[in-house]
C-alpha positions in Angstrom: -0.1 0.1 0.1 2.9 2.5 0.7 4.2 1.8 -2.6 1.2 2.7 -4.3 0.5 5.8 -2.4 4.3 7.0 -3.3 3.9 5.5 -7.3 0.8 8.6 -7.1 2.6 11.0 -5.6 5.2 10.6 -8.3 2.1 10.9 -11.1 1.6 14.0 -8.6 4.8 14.9 -9.0 5.5 14.5 -12.9 2.1 16.0 -13.6 3.3 19.1 -11.3 6.0 19.5 -13.8 4.1 20.9 -16.6 3.7 24.1 -14.9 6.0 27.0 -14.4 8.1 27.0 -11.6 9.3 30.5 -10.1 12.5 31.0 -7.7 12.7 34.6 -6.2 16.2 35.2 -5.6 17.1 38.4 -4.1 21.1 39.7 -4.1 22.5 42.7 -2.9 24.6 44.8 -5.3 25.1 47.8 -7.0 23.9 46.8 -10.5 20.4 46.1 -10.9 19.3 45.3 -15.2 15.9 44.9 -15.6 16.0 43.8 -18.7 18.2 40.7 -17.9 15.4 39.8 -15.1 12.5 40.1 -16.9 14.5 37.1 -19.7 15.7 34.7 -16.9 11.9 35.0 -15.8 10.6 34.5 -19.2 12.9 31.4 -19.9 12.2 30.2 -16.5 8.0 30.5 -17.5 8.5 28.8 -20.9 11.2 26.2 -19.8 8.3 23.7 -19.0 6.3 24.6 -23.0 9.7 23.4 -25.0 10.5 20.3 -23.4 9.6 17.6 -25.7 7.1 16.2 -24.3 9.2 15.1 -21.7 7.2 15.5 -18.9 3.8 14.0 -20.3 6.4 10.6 -21.3 7.1 10.9 -17.5 3.9 11.7 -16.3 2.7 8.7 -18.3 5.2 6.4 -17.0 4.7 7.0 -13.5 0.8 6.4 -14.0 1.8 3.4 -15.8 3.8 2.2 -12.8 0.8 3.1 -10.4 -1.4 0.9 -12.5 0.9 -1.5 -12.5 1.2 -1.9 -8.8 -2.5 -1.3 -8.2 -2.8 -4.5 -10.3 -0.3 -6.5 -8.3 -2.2 -5.0 -5.4 -5.6 -6.4 -6.3 -4.0 -9.7 -7.4 -3.0 -10.6 -4.0 -5.7 -9.4 -2.5 -7.7 -11.8 -4.7 -4.9 -14.4 -3.5 -5.2 -13.8 -0.3 -9.1 -14.3 -0.3 -9.2 -17.2 -2.4 -6.6 -19.1 0.1 -9.0 -17.9 2.6 -12.7 -19.4 0.8 -10.3 -22.6 0.3 -9.6 -23.0 4.2 -12.6 -21.6 5.0 -14.8 -24.8 2.8 -12.0 -27.1 4.5 -12.2 -26.9 7.7 -15.7 -27.0 7.7 -16.2 -30.3 5.6 -13.5 -31.8 8.1 -15.5 -30.4 10.7 -18.4 -32.0 9.2 -17.0 -35.3 8.6 -15.6 -35.5 12.2 -19.1 -35.0 13.2 -20.1 -37.7 10.9 -17.6 -39.9 12.3 -18.0 -39.5 16.0 -21.8 -40.7 15.2 -20.3 -43.7 13.0 -17.1 -44.4 16.2 -20.7 -44.8 18.8 -22.9 -46.8 16.3 -19.5 -49.0 16.1 -19.7 -49.2 19.3 -22.9 -49.9 20.8 -22.8 -52.6 17.5 -19.6 -54.2 19.5 -20.9 -54.4 22.8 -24.2 -55.8 21.3 -22.3 -58.6 19.8 -20.8 -58.7 22.7 -22.9 -59.7 24.8 -25.0 -61.8 22.5 -21.7 -64.1 22.1 -21.8 -63.5 26.5 -25.2 -65.8 26.2 -24.4 -68.0 24.0 -26.6 -66.5 20.8 -23.9 -66.3 18.4 -20.5 -67.5 17.9 -17.6 -65.2 17.8 -16.5 -64.6 14.2 -19.5 -61.2 14.7 -17.6 -59.8 17.8 -14.5 -59.9 15.9 -16.0 -58.3 12.7 -17.7 -55.7 15.2 -14.4 -55.1 17.4 -12.3 -54.4 13.9 -15.2 -52.3 12.8 -14.9 -50.3 15.9 -11.3 -50.0 15.7 -11.3 -49.1 11.8 -14.1 -46.2 12.9 -11.9 -45.1 15.7 -8.7 -44.9 13.3 -10.5 -42.9 10.9 -11.8 -40.4 13.6 -8.1 -39.3 14.7 -6.9 -39.1 11.6 -10.1 -36.5 10.6 -9.0 -34.5 13.4 -5.7 -34.2 12.5 -6.9 -33.1 9.1 -9.7 -30.8 11.6 -6.5 -29.3 13.7 -4.3 -29.0 10.0 -7.5 -27.4 8.3 -7.5 -24.6 11.4 -3.7 -24.0 11.2 -4.1 -23.3 7.3 -6.9 -21.0 7.7 -5.0 -18.8 10.5 -2.1 -18.7 7.8 -4.9 -17.4 5.7 -5.8 -14.6 7.6 -2.6 -13.8 8.0 -1.6 -15.9 11.3 1.9 -15.8 11.3 2.5 -16.3 15.2 3.5 -19.1 15.3 6.6 -18.7 12.8 9.0 -17.9 15.9 7.9 -21.0 18.0 7.9 -23.7 15.3 11.2 -22.3 14.5 12.7 -21.7 17.8 11.3 -26.1 18.2 12.9 -26.8 14.9 16.2 -26.0 15.8 16.6 -28.3 18.9 
């Protein structure tokens, strides 16, 4: 943003060069030549008029540089918004997945307990108990992975929002 403000100021300065500048100076002396003073004033006033398009070209160059900086800024801004939206969608999706998997773990646990009870009562063999236990452990494993991915998505969202607050801590722990 500061670079864009500086570029905008340069455009203004280049445009201001179109206008003549008058420098007032005084000198103490015995010889005052009004003719020389008038010629000097006229030369100072007409100098910007006869610059051969140099000033206009400088204004256009500065305007082009400003437009380029604005385009880069817009591109960076759009990219940042995209990263935040992507991270938000990923975090929301993972949160829903974790919720669904928690329900699946609870259902698998109920099925495992039911099959264990049925086995202890002699109603079924041990194979359905093993199958229910395997399903329960698989659901727990998948839930753990989904929770880890949810934490990762939340970290990504913090970083997309400009959260570099943990970079020093991560670097410090990496050196140990």
